[in-house]
C-alpha positions as CSV (number, residue, x, y, z in Angstrom):
1,M,-18.8,-3.4,2.6
2,N,-19.2,-6.8,4.3
3,T,-17.7,-8.7,1.3
4,E,-14.5,-6.6,1.2
5,P,-11.3,-8.0,2.6
6,R,-10.6,-7.4,6.3
7,V,-6.8,-7.1,5.6
8,L,-5.5,-5.4,2.5
9,F,-1.9,-4.8,1.4
10,V,-1.5,-1.4,-0.5
11,S,1.3,-1.3,-3.0
12,G,2.2,1.1,-5.8
13,I,3.4,1.0,-9.3
14,D,6.6,2.7,-8.1
15,T,8.0,4.4,-5.0
16,D,6.1,7.8,-5.5
17,A,2.8,6.5,-6.8
18,G,0.9,8.0,-3.8
19,K,0.5,4.9,-1.5
20,T,0.3,6.9,1.7
21,Y,-2.3,9.3,0.4
22,A,-4.4,6.5,-1.1
23,T,-4.1,4.4,2.0
24,A,-5.5,7.3,4.1
25,W,-8.3,7.9,1.6
26,L,-9.4,4.3,1.7
27,A,-9.2,4.3,5.5
28,R,-11.4,7.3,5.7
29,R,-13.9,5.7,3.3
30,W,-14.2,2.7,5.5
31,I,-14.4,4.8,8.7
32,D,-17.2,6.8,7.2
33,S,-19.1,3.5,6.6
34,G,-19.0,2.8,10.3
35,L,-16.0,0.4,10.5
36,T,-13.1,0.6,12.8
37,V,-9.9,0.9,10.8
38,A,-6.2,0.6,11.5
39,T,-3.3,1.2,9.1
40,Q,0.1,-0.4,9.4
41,K,3.4,0.5,7.7
42,F,5.0,-2.6,6.2
43,I,8.6,-1.3,6.5
44,Q,9.5,2.3,7.2
45,T,12.8,3.8,6.1
46,G,14.3,7.3,6.8
47,N,12.9,7.5,10.3
48,E,14.0,6.7,13.9
49,G,11.5,5.9,16.6
50,R,8.5,6.9,14.6
51,S,6.8,6.4,11.2
52,E,6.1,9.5,9.2
53,D,3.8,7.5,6.9
54,I,1.7,6.4,9.9
55,E,1.5,10.0,11.0
56,A,0.5,11.0,7.5
57,H,-2.3,8.4,7.5
58,R,-3.7,9.9,10.7
59,R,-3.5,13.4,9.5
60,L,-4.9,12.8,5.9
61,A,-7.7,10.5,7.1
62,G,-8.7,12.9,10.0
63,M,-7.9,10.1,12.5
64,D,-6.7,10.5,16.0
65,P,-3.5,8.6,16.8
66,L,-4.2,4.9,17.6
67,P,-3.0,3.4,20.9
68,E,-0.9,1.0,18.8
69,D,1.0,3.9,17.3
70,R,2.7,4.7,20.6
71,D,4.3,1.2,21.0
72,L,5.1,1.0,17.2
73,T,2.7,-1.9,16.7
74,T,1.6,0.0,13.5
75,S,5.2,0.4,12.4
76,P,7.1,-2.5,13.7
77,V,10.2,-2.3,11.4
78,I,11.9,1.1,11.1
79,F,15.3,1.9,9.6
80,S,17.1,5.2,9.7
81,Y,18.4,5.6,6.2
82,P,15.9,6.8,3.4
83,A,16.6,4.0,1.0
84,S,15.2,0.6,-0.2
85,A,14.4,-1.8,2.6
86,Q,17.3,-4.1,2.0
87,L,19.8,-1.3,1.8
88,A,18.4,0.5,4.8
89,A,18.6,-2.7,6.8
90,R,22.2,-3.3,5.8
91,L,23.2,0.2,6.7
92,D,21.6,-0.1,10.1
93,G,23.2,-3.5,10.6
94,R,19.9,-5.2,11.2
95,E,17.8,-7.8,9.4
96,I,14.2,-7.2,8.4
97,S,12.0,-9.1,10.9
98,L,9.0,-10.5,8.9
99,E,8.0,-12.1,12.2
100,A,7.5,-8.7,13.8
101,I,5.5,-7.5,10.9
102,D,3.3,-10.6,11.1
103,R,2.7,-10.2,14.8
104,S,1.6,-6.6,14.3
105,R,-0.7,-7.6,11.4
106,E,-2.3,-10.4,13.4
107,L,-2.8,-8.2,16.5
108,L,-4.3,-5.2,14.5
109,S,-6.5,-7.5,12.5
110,Q,-8.0,-8.9,15.7
111,R,-8.7,-5.4,17.2
112,Y,-10.1,-3.6,14.2
113,D,-12.7,-4.3,11.5
114,R,-10.3,-3.5,8.7
115,L,-6.5,-3.2,8.4
116,L,-4.6,-1.5,5.6
117,I,-0.9,-2.3,5.3
118,E,1.0,0.3,3.3
119,G,3.9,-1.3,1.5
120,A,7.4,0.1,1.0
121,G,7.9,1.1,-2.6
122,G,6.6,-1.1,-5.4
123,L,5.9,-4.8,-5.5
124,M,9.4,-5.7,-6.6
125,V,11.2,-3.8,-4.0
126,P,13.9,-6.1,-2.5
127,L,13.9,-7.1,1.1
128,T,16.9,-9.4,0.5
129,D,18.8,-10.4,-2.7
130,D,16.2,-13.1,-3.4
131,Y,13.1,-12.0,-1.6
132,M,10.8,-9.2,-2.7
133,A,7.8,-7.5,-1.2
134,I,5.5,-9.4,-3.6
135,D,6.8,-12.6,-2.1
136,Y,5.5,-11.6,1.3
137,V,2.1,-10.8,-0.2
138,V,1.9,-14.2,-1.9
139,E,3.1,-16.2,1.1
140,R,0.7,-14.5,3.5
141,G,-2.2,-14.8,1.0
142,L,-2.9,-11.0,1.3
143,P,-5.3,-9.4,-1.1
144,L,-3.9,-6.3,-2.8
145,A,-4.8,-2.7,-3.7
146,L,-2.5,-1.3,-6.4
147,V,-2.0,2.5,-6.5
148,T,-1.5,4.1,-9.9
149,N,-1.7,7.6,-11.3
150,G,-1.8,9.6,-14.5
151,R,1.8,10.6,-14.9
152,L,3.6,10.0,-18.2
153,G,5.0,6.4,-18.0
154,S,2.4,5.2,-15.5
155,I,0.7,2.8,-18.1
156,N,4.0,0.9,-18.5
157,H,4.5,0.6,-14.7
158,T,0.9,-0.3,-14.1
159,I,0.8,-3.1,-16.7
160,L,4.1,-4.5,-15.5
161,S,2.7,-4.6,-11.9
162,L,-0.5,-6.2,-13.1
163,E,1.3,-8.9,-15.1
164,A,3.3,-9.8,-11.9
165,I,0.1,-9.9,-9.9
166,A,-1.7,-12.1,-12.4
167,A,1.3,-14.5,-12.7
168,R,1.3,-15.1,-9.0
169,G,-2.5,-15.4,-8.6
170,I,-2.8,-12.5,-6.2
171,E,-6.3,-11.2,-5.5
172,L,-6.8,-7.6,-6.6
173,P,-10.0,-6.1,-5.1
174,Y,-8.9,-2.5,-5.9
175,M,-7.0,-0.4,-8.3
176,L,-6.7,3.0,-6.8
177,Y,-6.1,5.8,-9.3
178,N,-4.5,8.8,-7.5
179,T,-5.8,12.0,-9.2
180,Y,-3.2,14.1,-7.4
181,F,-0.8,13.7,-10.4
182,D,-3.3,14.7,-13.1
183,N,-1.3,17.6,-14.2
184,D,-1.8,16.9,-17.9
185,R,-5.5,16.4,-18.5
186,I,-5.0,14.7,-21.9
187,I,-2.4,12.2,-20.6
188,A,-4.4,11.6,-17.4
189,A,-7.6,10.9,-19.3
190,D,-5.9,8.5,-21.7
191,T,-4.1,6.7,-18.8
192,F,-7.2,6.2,-16.8
193,G,-9.1,5.0,-19.9
194,F,-6.4,2.5,-20.9
195,I,-6.2,1.1,-17.4
196,E,-9.9,0.8,-17.2
197,R,-10.1,-1.1,-20.4
198,Y,-7.2,-3.4,-19.4
199,L,-8.9,-4.2,-16.1
200,Q,-12.2,-5.0,-17.8
201,R,-10.4,-7.6,-20.0
202,R,-7.9,-9.1,-17.5
203,F,-9.2,-8.2,-14.0
204,P,-13.0,-7.9,-14.3
205,D,-13.6,-8.2,-10.6
206,T,-11.3,-5.4,-9.7
207,Q,-12.8,-2.1,-8.7
208,L,-11.1,0.9,-10.3
209,L,-11.6,3.9,-7.9
210,R,-10.5,7.5,-8.3
211,V,-8.8,8.8,-5.3
212,P,-9.8,12.5,-5.1
213,A,-8.0,15.3,-3.3
214,M,-9.0,15.2,0.4
């Protein structure tokens, strides 16, 4: 565990890949190893004055609320409309404050052994017309965990995401395979096997972990 990144950005192959669930599972895994762990929501939409994803992290991981949940340090940017970040910001008449996200990340990373930052949507979700979530990951030098699953079409979304990660030189310690969506055993087994072989060729240092039901 000592060689694992202290701060990890968790993104998904699409909006409903299961990032929240996978983030909570990895948090629990680290807590069980004796580490102190915080989770942060990158940008929350569809809420006011709270982050439902942070609440889900605590519930799914069996964690008590953190002190930093009360003052929204763990969810510093919240918009009311349930839409992509750039649209939600525009509808609320506010800009996305990357500085607020940075301040929260720096504070939490100082207070806890590990910090997981759950993204908003996939890597190419727009924050402005010319700035994507993946740009934030690159600029801050954050290592990444990519959440995938066994739904039909996931191979395409996964490889596109991996191609973008490789092109930008992003460190990928983890691929998290969310078994929640394994409704078709044949498709799920083929998807997992294909992704496993692809990672062995292109990302040999990446751990492919199955995220079981908690």
